[in-house]
C-alpha positions, 0 to 999 in steps of 0.5 A: 500500500501507499500508507502503513496501516494497522487496525484499518478497515478493509472490504471489496467492491467489484474486483477491487480491494478498499482499505480505509483509516488505520494507525501508522504508529504515530497518527490515525488516517483519514485516507482510503486506497484501492487495490486493482489486482488486474494491474497490481497497483494501489491508488489513493482515493478521497479522504474521510471526514474523520481519522479512524482506527478500528473502524468497520468497513462494509459495502452496501448497494454499491457504496462503502460505509465506514463505521465507528472506530477511534480517532486518537482521542475518542471512541466514535459512533459516527458513520460515513459513506463513500460513493465511488462514482463521485469520490466523496464521503458523506455522513449518515445517521450515527450509531446509538453506541460508540464502538471501536473494534466492532465486527461489521457485515451486510445481511439482507440489505442491512448493516450489522455492527456487533460488539466492540469497545466503547471506551469503558466496556467490551460490548455484547450489543448489536445494532443494525442499520437500514440503508434505505431509511437511514435508521438504526435499531438494536437486535438481540445481544450476543452471548459473549462480549467481543471486541476486535471480533470477526463478522461474516455472513453465510447462508442467511446468518451472521457469524461473530468470530472470536475476539477479546472479551476484556479478560481473555482472547476468544476461540468461540463463535456464535451465529445470529438468525435474523428470523428469530432474533437469536444468537446460538453458540456453534463449534469453537475454533482450535485457536484463540484469535483477536482481530482476525480477518474472516471471509466466505469463499464460494458459499455452499 
């Protein structure tokens, strides 16, 4: 990449990889860059309004959303949206809870934000954003508080994977069913992991 980034948000749109924010050891970044695998090249894009590390990055309806994080002074609940056609970021309705290190994923055209850290507590709470109405709602809490938790969607369900509960690194995984608004613990991983990357490959 053009910029060193720890705790940056990453997502894909089309056949490109987007990486935003992060911490380089001295400052938090507002910048975002994009990787084109066809030419093996990174390019810089428009800056966010707020510098963020530990923010979530997710794509919904062709737009990139950056949620929460830490700006070096405060845990954030603010949310920004990037339009790749205009190259501009705009603010949308903030989350109800400040969160850094939350997991984010898109399920049924809704953005789910799970867990994180609010500056005092490691969170088990979950918020969901309706991209059409610009409205946040709360859903059932996870069974375990999780910060720097992985989140992904498989077969219509949301998975919260590992993380840190404030005392221990976690290997546990839980699965959310939006139809019944309930979390279920599933088989744990063999290894405890915090801030791990997760994705789904060829859903079956």
